[in-house]
C-alpha positions as CSV (number, residue, x, y, z in Angstrom):
1,M,120.7,91.6,158.8
2,K,123.0,92.8,161.6
3,V,125.7,90.6,163.1
4,D,123.8,90.4,166.4
5,D,120.6,89.4,164.6
6,Y,122.5,86.7,162.7
7,I,124.1,85.3,165.9
8,Q,120.7,85.2,167.7
9,S,119.0,83.6,164.7
10,S,121.8,81.1,164.2
11,S,121.6,80.1,167.9
12,R,117.8,79.7,167.7
13,I,118.1,77.5,164.6
14,R,120.6,75.2,166.3
15,V,118.1,74.7,169.2
16,L,115.2,74.1,166.7
17,E,117.4,71.6,164.8
18,K,117.4,69.4,167.9
19,S,113.6,69.0,167.7
20,L,113.5,67.9,164.1
21,L,112.2,64.4,163.4
22,T,115.0,61.8,163.3
23,K,115.6,59.1,160.8
24,S,114.2,56.7,163.4
25,D,111.0,58.7,163.6
26,F,110.5,58.6,159.9
27,N,111.2,54.8,159.9
28,R,108.7,54.3,162.6
29,M,106.0,56.2,160.6
30,I,106.9,54.2,157.5
31,E,106.7,50.9,159.3
32,A,103.5,51.8,161.2
33,E,100.6,49.4,160.5
34,S,98.0,52.2,160.6
35,L,97.7,55.9,160.0
36,D,96.8,56.3,163.7
37,E,100.0,54.6,164.7
38,A,102.0,56.9,162.4
39,I,100.4,59.9,163.8
40,S,101.2,58.7,167.3
41,V,104.9,59.2,166.4
42,L,104.2,62.8,165.6
43,R,102.3,63.1,168.9
44,E,105.5,62.1,170.7
45,S,107.5,64.7,169.0
46,K,107.8,68.5,168.8
47,Y,104.7,68.4,166.6
48,S,102.4,67.1,169.4
49,P,100.6,70.5,169.9
50,F,99.4,70.1,166.3
51,F,98.4,66.4,166.4
52,N,97.1,65.9,170.0
53,N,93.7,67.4,169.2
54,I,92.7,65.6,166.1
55,N,89.9,63.0,166.5
56,D,89.9,61.5,163.0
57,P,93.3,60.4,161.7
58,L,92.2,61.4,158.2
59,E,92.2,65.0,159.3
60,Y,96.0,65.0,159.7
61,D,96.3,67.5,156.8
62,V,94.8,70.2,159.0
63,S,97.5,69.5,161.6
64,L,100.2,69.6,159.0
65,Q,98.9,73.0,157.7
66,E,99.0,74.3,161.3
67,A,102.6,73.1,161.7
68,E,103.5,74.7,158.4
69,K,101.9,78.0,159.5
70,D,104.0,77.8,162.7
71,L,107.1,77.2,160.7
72,Y,106.6,80.3,158.6
73,K,105.8,82.3,161.7
74,N,109.2,81.2,163.1
75,L,110.9,82.1,159.8
76,K,109.5,85.6,160.0
77,E,110.6,86.0,163.6
78,L,114.1,84.7,162.8
79,G,114.9,86.5,159.6
80,G,112.3,89.2,159.2
81,N,110.3,89.8,156.1
82,E,113.2,89.1,153.7
83,L,113.6,85.5,154.8
84,Y,109.8,85.0,155.0
85,K,109.3,86.3,151.4
86,F,112.1,84.1,150.1
87,F,110.4,81.0,151.3
88,T,106.8,82.0,150.5
89,T,107.4,83.4,147.0
90,K,106.8,80.0,145.5
91,F,103.2,80.1,146.8
92,D,102.7,83.5,145.2
93,I,104.0,82.2,141.9
94,H,101.9,79.1,142.0
95,N,98.8,81.2,142.8
96,L,99.5,83.5,139.8
97,K,99.9,80.6,137.5
98,I,96.5,79.2,138.5
99,F,95.0,82.7,138.2
100,F,96.2,83.1,134.6
101,E,95.3,79.6,133.6
102,R,91.6,80.4,134.2
């Protein structure tokens, strides 16, 4: 990774850090009286594009998967294939374990 790439990635990460869920957000979700109320916290956050379109709160896992896909897309853009491979290798290993267990 070149120095310029590092500086750009580092700056972008600092911006993304500001949109992370806060301790207060997590506490609000923990203290929520219903799943829908907990999801509303996510709808008020950076994750709103993933949670605004779900009709059934029990389908939250689909939204989480979409948010995870977006995260890995950002990782690939920030650090190229090397960083992407570093964070996704655990899934490859898990899949290989399952394959050989059968």
